N, C-alpha and C positions, 0 to 999 in steps of 0.2 A: 786745436779745435775742441774746445771744451764742450760744446753743446752735443757732440756725438759720443762723448764718453759715457760709458755705462755707469750708472750709479749702482752701488752694491745694495742689494735688498737685505733687510734685516733678517737674521736667521731665527726661525721659530723652532724650538726644540720640542719634539713630540716624544712622550714616553711610550715605550713599546707596550702593547697589550699582552698581558700574560696569556699563555696558551691554556685553553680549557681542556679538561679531561673529556675524552670522547663519551658521548651519551650512549649508554647501553640500553637496548630494548629490554622491557620487562619480560621476565621469563613467562612462557605461556602457562595459563592456569592448569593445574593438574586436574584431569577430569575426575571429579568425585562421583562416586556411585550415587545415583539418585536414592533418596531415602525410600525404603521399601514400605509401601503402605500395608497395613494389616489386611490379612485375608478375612473378608467379612461375609455376611449373609448374602449380599448381592452377588459376590463371586460364587458362593455355594449354589445359589439359585441358577446362575448361568451354567455351572457345571452339571447340575441335575437336569436341566433342560436338554443338554446335549447327550444325555445317556438314556438308554431304553429302560426306564425304571419300572415299566409295567410288566417286564418279563420275569426277572429273578431279583426281587428287591433285596434279599439278603446278600447276594453276591455283589450287587451294585454298591451297597453300603460298605461292604468289606473293601472293595476297590477304592472307594472314596476315602475311607479312613486310612488306608495304606498310602494313598497318594498324598493326603494332607500330612501324614506323619513324616513322609520323606521330605516334605518342604518345611518341616518344623512348625507346622500350624496346629494349634490346639483346637480340638472340636469345641471345648468349653468356651473359648473366645468367640467362636462363630455363634454359639448358642446365646451368649450374652449380647452380641450384636443383633441377633434376631429378636431378642426380647426388647431391646431399645427400639428397633424398627417397628415392632408390633405396637408398642406404646405410642410412638409418634404417628403411626398410621391410624390407630384408634382415635387419637386426639384430633387428627385431621378430619376423620369421618364425623366425629361429634360436632366439630366446628361447622362443617358443611350442613349437618342436620339442623343446627341452630339457625344458620342463614336461610335455609329453605323454610323453616317455620316462620321466621321473620317475614320473608317474602309472601308466604301464604296469608299471614295476618294483614299485610299491606294490600294484597289482592282482595281479601274480603272487605276491607275498608273501602277500596275503590268500587267494589260491587254495590256496597251500601250507598255510596255517593251517587252512583248511576241510578239506583232505584229512587233515591230522593229527587234527582233531577227529572226522572220520568214522571213522577207524581206531580211535580211542579209544572212540567210541560202540559200535562192533561188538564190541570186546574186552570192554567193560563189560557189554554185554547178554549175551554168551556166558557170562561168569563168573557173572553173576546167575542165569541159567537153570540152570547146573550146580549152583549153591548151592541153588536152589529144589528141584531134583531130590533133592539129598542130604537135605533136610528131610522130604520125603514119600517113604517107601521104596517105595510102590507107584505106579509111573508111571501116569498116566491113559491109558485106552485111547482110540483114536480113536472118534469118535461113530458112524461107520458100522458098526462091529463090535458095538456094543451093541444087544441086543434084550431088552427087559425083559418085556413081556407081549405075545406074539404075538396077532394078531386071530383069533377063531374063524372056522371055515369053516361056512357054513350052506348046505344043499342043499334045494331044493324049498320048497313052501309051508309045510309043517310041518317040513320038512327034518330033516336029521341034523346033529348037532353033532359036529364033529371038531376036535380040537386039534392043530395042527401045531407042531413044535418050531422 
């Protein structure tokens, strides 16, 4: 019974995959010390604000110098930073004064514009009123001079009727 015989399947040869080396995790970064920023005038200002400088100024200055020296901070560096800050602050003040002057000039120009418009409005109104007068040949009388129907005068219970002009 040949039909039930198994046919042999062709053999496929597979090359074995070479083993990989295990993946090692990267070593954690060593925490580097953050770069120390220079001690500047802003720090000195904060320090001075926290101290009672109005009591014994000489003692306070000695304490500050000793504290700064213990941290290897040079007072000269702080003074240089203060000079830089002063110049930058003065430049900022000067720039703002310039802007204020510019705004004041603009404000004055707008005031002049308003004055011109007010003069134009007065002239326009005056000419319009004159033209309206020329349209109506009889100018209107003021309201207090007009008396259309005067009220009658009544005297007594049955009274007399008298018409006044």
